[in-house]
C-alpha positions in Angstrom: 12.3 -36.1 -24.7 9.1 -34.1 -25.4 8.9 -31.4 -28.0 6.3 -28.6 -28.1 5.9 -25.0 -29.0 9.6 -24.8 -30.1 10.8 -25.9 -26.7 12.1 -29.2 -25.4 11.4 -30.7 -22.0 13.6 -33.6 -21.2 12.8 -35.9 -18.3 15.5 -37.8 -16.5 15.9 -40.0 -13.4 17.2 -38.2 -10.3 17.6 -41.0 -7.8 15.0 -42.7 -5.6 11.7 -42.0 -7.4 12.6 -38.4 -8.3 12.6 -37.0 -11.8 14.6 -34.2 -13.2 12.9 -31.8 -15.7 15.2 -30.0 -18.1 14.0 -26.8 -19.8 15.9 -25.0 -22.5 15.2 -21.6 -24.3 16.3 -20.4 -27.7 19.3 -18.6 -26.3 20.9 -21.8 -25.0 20.0 -21.3 -21.3 18.9 -24.4 -19.4 17.0 -24.8 -16.1 16.7 -28.2 -14.4 13.9 -28.8 -11.8 13.0 -31.8 -9.6 9.7 -32.9 -8.2 11.5 -33.6 -4.9 10.9 -30.4 -3.0 9.6 -28.6 -6.2 13.0 -27.2 -6.5 15.4 -25.6 -8.9 18.5 -27.8 -9.3 20.6 -26.0 -12.0 20.5 -22.7 -13.9 23.0 -23.1 -16.8 24.1 -20.1 -18.8 26.1 -20.2 -22.0 28.7 -17.7 -20.9 32.0 -19.4 -20.9 34.7 -18.4 -23.4 34.9 -22.0 -24.7 31.2 -22.0 -25.4 30.5 -24.0 -22.3 27.7 -23.6 -19.7 28.1 -22.1 -16.2 25.8 -23.4 -13.5 25.0 -20.5 -11.1 22.6 -22.4 -8.8 23.9 -24.5 -5.9 22.9 -28.1 -6.8 23.1 -31.6 -5.3 23.7 -34.6 -7.5 20.5 -36.5 -6.5 17.3 -36.5 -4.5 19.0 -38.7 -2.0 21.7 -36.1 -1.4 19.0 -33.5 -0.7 17.1 -35.9 1.6 20.1 -37.0 3.6 21.4 -33.5 4.2 18.0 -31.9 4.5 19.2 -29.2 2.2 17.0 -26.2 1.3 18.8 -25.1 -1.9 16.4 -24.4 -4.7 13.4 -25.8 -2.9 9.9 -24.4 -2.4 9.4 -23.3 1.2 5.8 -23.6 2.4 3.7 -23.0 4.3 5.7 -20.2 6.0 9.2 -19.2 5.1 11.6 -18.0 7.8 11.4 -18.3 11.6 8.3 -18.1 13.7 8.9 -17.0 17.2 7.8 -19.3 20.0 6.7 -21.8 17.4 3.2 -20.4 17.7 0.8 -17.9 16.2 -2.6 -16.5 17.0 -5.0 -17.1 14.1 -8.4 -15.6 14.6 -8.1 -15.8 18.3 -6.9 -19.4 18.5 -3.3 -20.1 19.4 -1.7 -22.7 17.2 1.5 -24.4 18.2 3.9 -25.5 15.5 6.7 -28.1 15.3 10.0 -26.7 16.6 13.0 -27.5 14.5 15.1 -24.9 16.2 15.0 -24.1 20.0 11.8 -22.2 20.6 11.3 -21.5 16.9 9.8 -23.0 13.7 12.1 -22.5 10.7 10.7 -22.8 7.1 7.6 -24.6 8.2 9.0 -27.3 10.6 10.2 -30.9 10.1 9.9 -32.9 6.9 8.1 -30.1 5.2 7.4 -29.8 1.5 11.1 -29.4 0.6 11.5 -33.1 1.6 8.3 -34.3 -0.2 7.5 -35.4 -3.7 5.2 -33.1 -5.6 2.7 -33.9 -8.4 3.9 -32.7 -11.8 2.2 -31.2 -14.8 4.1 -30.2 -18.0 3.1 -27.5 -20.4 5.4 -27.9 -23.4 4.0 -24.9 -25.3 4.7 -22.6 -22.4 8.0 -24.2 -21.4 6.5 -24.6 -18.0 6.5 -27.1 -15.1 3.8 -27.0 -12.4 4.4 -28.8 -9.1 1.5 -29.4 -6.8 1.0 -30.6 -3.2 -1.6 -30.7 -0.5 -0.4 -29.7 3.0 -2.7 -31.6 5.3 -4.7 -30.0 8.1 -2.5 -30.1 11.3 0.8 -30.9 9.5 3.5 -29.5 11.8 0.6 -27.7 13.6 -0.6 -25.5 10.8 -4.4 -25.5 10.2 -6.2 -26.3 7.1 -5.7 -28.5 4.0 -3.7 -26.1 1.8 -3.4 -26.8 -1.9 -0.2 -25.4 -3.3 1.1 -25.0 -6.8 4.6 -23.9 -7.7 4.8 -23.0 -11.4 8.2 -22.6 -13.1 8.5 -21.0 -16.5 11.6 -20.5 -18.6 11.2 -17.7 -21.1 13.2 -16.6 -24.2 14.0 -13.4 -22.3 16.2 -15.6 -20.0 13.7 -15.3 -17.1 12.9 -18.0 -14.6 9.4 -17.1 -13.5 8.1 -18.6 -10.2 4.4 -18.3 -9.5 2.8 -19.6 -6.3 -0.8 -20.3 -6.1 -2.6 -21.6 -3.0 -6.0 -22.1 -1.4 -7.0 -23.4 2.0 -10.2 -24.9 3.5 -9.6 -23.1 6.8 -8.1 -19.8 7.7 -4.4 -20.3 8.1 -1.1 -18.5 7.6 0.9 -18.7 4.4 4.2 -17.1 3.3 6.0 -19.0 0.6 9.4 -18.5 -1.0 12.1 -20.2 -3.0 15.5 -20.9 -1.5 17.8 -20.8 -4.6 21.4 -20.3 -3.7 23.4 -18.4 -6.3 27.1 -17.8 -7.1 27.4 -16.1 -10.4 31.0 -17.2 -10.9 29.8 -20.8 -10.9 32.4 -21.7 -8.3 30.7 -22.3 -5.0 34.0 -22.7 -3.2 34.7 -19.0 -4.0 33.3 -16.3 -1.7 30.5 -14.1 -3.1 32.2 -11.1 -1.3 32.9 -9.3 -4.6 29.4 -9.8 -6.1 27.9 -6.4 -6.2 24.2 -5.9 -5.3 21.7 -3.1 -5.6 18.5 -3.0 -3.6 16.0 -0.1 -3.8 15.3 -0.4 -0.1 15.5 2.4 2.5 14.9 0.0 5.5 15.8 -3.4 6.7 14.7 -5.5 9.7 17.4 -6.0 12.3 17.6 -9.3 14.1 17.8 -10.2 17.8 20.1 -12.8 19.4 17.5 -15.4 18.4 18.0 -14.6 14.7 14.4 -13.3 14.5 13.4 -9.9 13.4 13.0 -7.6 16.4 9.8 -6.2 15.0 11.2 -2.8 13.9 12.5 -1.4 10.6 15.7 0.6 10.6 17.1 2.9 8.0 20.0 1.7 5.9 21.8 5.0 5.7 25.3 4.9 7.1 25.2 1.1 7.6 26.5 -1.9 5.6 22.9 -2.6 4.7 22.8 0.4 2.3 22.8 -1.1 -1.2 20.8 1.6 -2.9 23.8 1.9 -5.1 25.8 -1.1 -6.3 28.1 -2.3 -3.5 29.8 -5.6 -2.8 28.7 -8.1 -0.1 32.2 -7.5 1.3 31.0 -4.2 2.9 29.2 -6.3 5.4 31.6 -9.2 5.6 34.5 -6.9 6.4 32.6 -4.7 8.8 32.4 -4.9 12.6 28.8 -3.8 12.4 26.9 -5.6 15.2 24.1 -6.9 12.9 26.7 -8.4 10.5 28.8 -9.9 13.3 25.6 -11.5 14.8 25.1 -13.7 11.8 28.6 -13.6 10.3 27.3 -11.9 7.1 23.8 -11.2 6.0 20.6 -13.1 6.9 18.2 -10.1 6.9 15.0 -8.9 5.3 15.0 -5.6 3.3 11.6 -3.9 2.8 10.9 -3.4 -0.9 9.1 -0.1 -0.9 9.4 0.1 -4.7 8.2 -3.3 -5.9 8.7 -2.2 -9.6 12.4 -1.7 -9.1 14.3 -5.0 -9.3 17.0 -6.2 -7.0 20.2 -6.5 -9.1 23.4 -8.5 -8.7 26.5 -8.4 -10.9 29.2 -11.1 -11.0 32.8 -10.1 -10.2 33.9 -11.0 -13.7 31.2 -8.8 -15.3 29.9 -11.7 -17.4 26.5 -12.1 -15.7 23.8 -9.9 -14.2 20.8 -11.1 -12.2 17.7 -9.0 -11.9 14.9 -10.1 -9.5 11.4 -8.7 -9.6 8.6 -9.7 -7.2 5.2 -8.6 -6.0 6.2 -9.6 -2.4 7.0 -7.0 0.3 10.5 -8.0 1.2 13.6 -9.9 0.1 15.6 -11.9 2.7 19.3 -12.2 1.7 21.3 -15.0 3.2 25.0 -15.3 2.4 25.6 -18.9 3.4 27.2 -18.0 6.7 26.9 -21.4 8.3 27.8 -24.1 5.7 25.9 -27.4 6.2 27.4 -29.2 3.2 30.7 -29.3 1.3 28.8 -28.2 -1.8 29.6 -24.6 -1.0 32.2 -22.9 1.1 31.6 -20.3 3.8 30.1 -17.3 2.1 30.2 -19.3 -1.1 26.6 -18.5 -2.1 23.7 -16.1 -1.6 20.0 -16.4 -1.6 17.3 -13.8 -2.6 14.2 -15.1 -0.8 11.2 -13.0 -1.9 8.4 -13.1 0.6 6.4 -11.2 3.1 8.4 -10.0 6.1 9.4 -13.0 8.3 7.5 -13.6 11.5 4.8 -11.3 10.4 2.3 -13.5 12.2 3.8 -12.4 15.5 4.8 -8.8 14.7 2.4 -5.9 14.5 3.4 -3.6 11.6 4.9 -6.4 9.5 1.8 -7.0 7.5 -0.6 -9.9 7.4 0.1 -13.4 6.1 -3.4 -14.7 6.9 -4.8 -16.9 4.1 -8.5 -16.9 4.5 -10.6 -20.0 3.7 -11.2 -20.4 0.0 -9.5 -17.1 -0.9 -6.8 -17.6 -3.5 -3.1 -16.7 -2.9 -1.0 -15.6 -5.8 2.6 -14.4 -5.9 5.2 -14.1 -8.5 9.0 -13.7 -8.5 11.0 -13.4 -11.7 14.8 -14.1 -12.0 16.2 -12.6 -15.2 19.7 -13.4 -16.3 21.8 -11.0 -18.4 25.0 -11.9 -20.2 
């Protein structure tokens, strides 16, 4: 154990050569992180009636489990989150072809990406902070440039998990990171999140085509199951026959965050926990675990709030630019605050 600044960072084995880094704040909240995938493993809140902790982050038991199942939960997704149509993009007039890991598409950067890699680690005990670093080599999965990436996690005494991304490249490239934490605020990932209530200050969302890619347009949420401008349960989409919900069996869509100062908010069904998410990114992709790939969570047993630029922006006019120019710094921040 290492003590500093009134905080404690405990380092444990996590299987293979992975390490688990345990942060605690003065309110009894814990966050565990691992260098395998620069990921969040657990978010433990002291909310149970018996004084116990509730883990609200979908977690595997070891790095080996994450590796063998190629699980995304909690991991840092780089260089580009979401799907890229045609597994290609035009960067400054040159067409780059990326590794396909879905038919005709690149998902979350391709094969054996940073979520399956070991990152370098720096600890700042005074700030209660862990910094993970990695270099994505030029040409890896087809993306140009050596890209130096840092994912910085901080646990505050305001019960916030802050995630800061920093990056710089030695060639012009594309870059759109996110984190893939899956939540269930009940702590029971075998229980549907249907009755979790969510509020998003978003007037528009991006509908998907049959290929699960945004169609390149933004549609108004009024009169649809995508209207969460007032608190409403995920069930309004799960139980609907709205074509966009039927297409993906729930939600797997981006909402445009026109008011970045207004947080996305989620309330647990039992009323014990609230989650508030602020970001300087332009959208949030919400996925409701519609296609389980592991017994860790049931169908609709989790949801993710992936804060990022709009997916497939590199191939859609009007979706903004994700170009990262040579030697220009990239900075983004997303803050998850828990209320109980």
